[in-house]
C-alpha positions in Angstrom: 155.3 -11.4 118.2 153.8 -9.3 120.9 152.0 -6.7 119.4 151.9 -3.5 122.0 148.6 -2.1 123.2 149.7 1.6 121.8 149.0 0.1 118.5 145.3 -0.6 118.9 145.3 2.8 121.1 146.5 4.8 118.3 144.0 3.4 115.5 141.2 3.9 117.9 142.0 7.4 118.6 142.5 8.1 114.6 139.5 6.4 113.9 137.4 8.3 116.7 138.8 11.5 115.7 140.5 12.2 119.2 143.3 14.2 118.3 144.5 14.9 121.7 145.1 11.3 122.8 145.8 10.5 119.1 148.9 12.8 119.2 149.9 11.6 122.4 150.0 8.0 121.9 151.8 8.9 118.7 154.4 11.0 120.0 155.1 7.8 123.1 155.9 5.6 119.8 158.0 7.8 117.9 159.6 8.1 121.8 159.3 3.6 122.5 159.3 2.7 119.0 156.6 1.4 116.7 158.0 -2.4 116.8 155.0 -4.6 115.3 153.1 -1.9 113.3 153.7 -3.4 109.8 152.4 -6.4 110.8 149.5 -5.1 112.5 148.5 -3.0 110.0 148.6 -5.7 107.5 146.4 -7.5 109.7 144.1 -4.6 110.1 143.8 -4.4 106.5 143.4 -7.7 105.4 140.0 -7.4 108.0 139.1 -4.4 106.7 139.3 -5.3 103.5 137.3 -8.6 104.1 134.7 -6.8 106.0 134.2 -4.2 103.2 134.4 -6.6 100.1 133.9 -10.2 101.9 134.2 -13.1 98.9 131.6 -11.5 97.1 133.6 -8.8 95.5 134.1 -7.8 92.4 136.7 -5.8 90.1 134.3 -3.2 89.2 133.1 -2.7 93.0 137.4 -2.1 93.7 138.1 -0.2 91.2 134.7 2.4 92.5 136.4 2.4 96.3 139.9 3.1 94.7 138.2 5.7 93.2 136.4 7.2 96.7 139.3 6.6 98.4 141.4 8.5 96.1 139.1 11.3 96.4 138.8 11.5 99.9 142.4 11.9 100.2 142.5 14.8 97.4 142.6 17.4 100.4 145.8 17.1 102.0 146.1 13.0 102.0 149.2 10.8 100.7 149.1 10.1 97.1 147.5 7.2 96.5 148.4 4.9 93.4 145.4 3.9 91.7 146.3 0.8 90.1 148.3 -0.3 93.3 145.7 0.2 95.5 143.6 -2.3 93.5 146.2 -4.6 93.3 146.5 -4.7 97.4 142.8 -5.4 97.9 141.9 -7.9 95.0 145.4 -9.5 96.4 143.8 -9.9 99.7 140.3 -11.0 98.2 141.9 -13.0 95.8 144.9 -15.0 96.9 145.9 -16.0 93.7 146.6 -12.6 92.7 149.9 -11.1 92.5 151.1 -7.6 92.8 154.7 -5.6 92.7 154.3 -2.6 95.1 157.1 -0.7 96.8 156.6 -1.3 100.7 156.0 2.5 100.7 153.2 2.5 99.0 152.1 -0.9 100.7 152.2 1.1 103.7 150.0 4.2 102.4 147.4 2.4 100.6 147.0 -0.1 103.8 146.6 2.9 106.4 143.9 5.0 103.9 142.0 1.6 103.7 141.7 0.8 107.2 140.7 4.2 107.6 137.9 4.4 105.3 136.5 1.4 105.7 136.4 2.4 109.9 135.2 5.9 109.2 132.9 5.4 106.4 130.0 3.7 108.3 129.0 4.2 111.9 131.1 1.7 113.9 130.2 0.9 117.4 132.6 1.1 120.5 132.3 -2.5 120.8 132.6 -3.5 117.1 135.5 -1.2 116.8 137.3 -3.1 119.7 136.6 -6.4 117.9 138.3 -5.4 114.6 141.8 -4.2 116.9 141.5 -7.4 119.1 141.2 -9.1 115.8 143.9 -7.5 113.7 145.7 -8.1 117.0 145.6 -11.7 117.5 146.5 -11.6 113.9 149.5 -10.1 114.0 150.4 -12.4 116.6 150.3 -15.4 115.3 154.1 -16.8 113.4 
């Protein structure tokens, strides 16, 4: 599957707070279609969770992260179900874990987690580009 370069540019402008470019790219994607975005977002989510938690995370680490995430979204962000967010994150840390979450909630959780992980700490342009490129490569695999 080919991932449109505009999808990475969309995330980059969001992370960098470039609202003008973000709005322009969003309008372009609204016009042309968001083909591949769910797969790309899922790949970014996987990388973001790995970046934030690695292999040594505990359930308490995930619970704290989700609490901080939800607190940051309290002023106008999407309503994220805590239990669903914890389950989805944990399923990326532990492949044996299972979850039953509505697809629309999955997308909200993935987007919020990606944004939080990529904006919580300073990230260089080179590092951000590396994450976005790796997500494209993951999403393009069959």
